[in-house]
N, C-alpha and C positions, 0 to 999 in steps of 0.2 A: 731842089734835090738833083744829084747826077746819079746816073748808072755806072757799071761798069765799060759800058760802051762809050763813055768819054774819049774823044781823040783829042787827045793834047795837042797844041800848036806845033806844025812841023814834025810829026808824027805819022804815020799811015793807021797805024793799028792801036785798038784803044788798049790801056794800060791795065792791067786785070790783076797787080800785084796793089794789096792796101799798102804794104810799106812804102814801095818808089810810090804810089800814088801820094801818101802822108809826106813824102820826101819832097815831091814837085810842089804841089798845089795845098800839103798839110795847113799854110800858113793862111790863106784864101777861105776859107771855110770852117764851120764850126763843128762837122763831127762827122767821120769816115767808120762808116758798119760794115766789117767783112763777112757778106753773105753767103761767103763760100764761092766757088769756083761757077761761073753760067757759061753761055756760049759769045759767041763775039758778033751776032746778029745786033745789028743798030737797033736803040728804042726810040721810041718816039720823045721828043723835047718838046714842052710846052712853055708858053712865058704866061707866068701867072701874075704879072704885075699890075696887069690893067683889070677894067672893069670886066671884060672878057678873057680867057684863055684863049693864047695863037698858036696856032703849029709851028713852032720851026723847024721841026725835023721829023717827018713822017716814021715813023718805023714799026717796029715788031708791035707796041702798045697801042696802035691807034685802027679803031676800028668801023 
């Protein structure tokens, strides 16, 4: 799962428009949910593929 703070390769700021996100990576994800506008602060990214979660980027979601 990703949020609007996803910064795509070769870009400096996150893309926040669902239609643009769908155009750029829609074929690589199963579902895009438009949760309305949010901030541009980065969120935490977790790798949940192993036995234990691993923090890949610490952001607003980290306690």
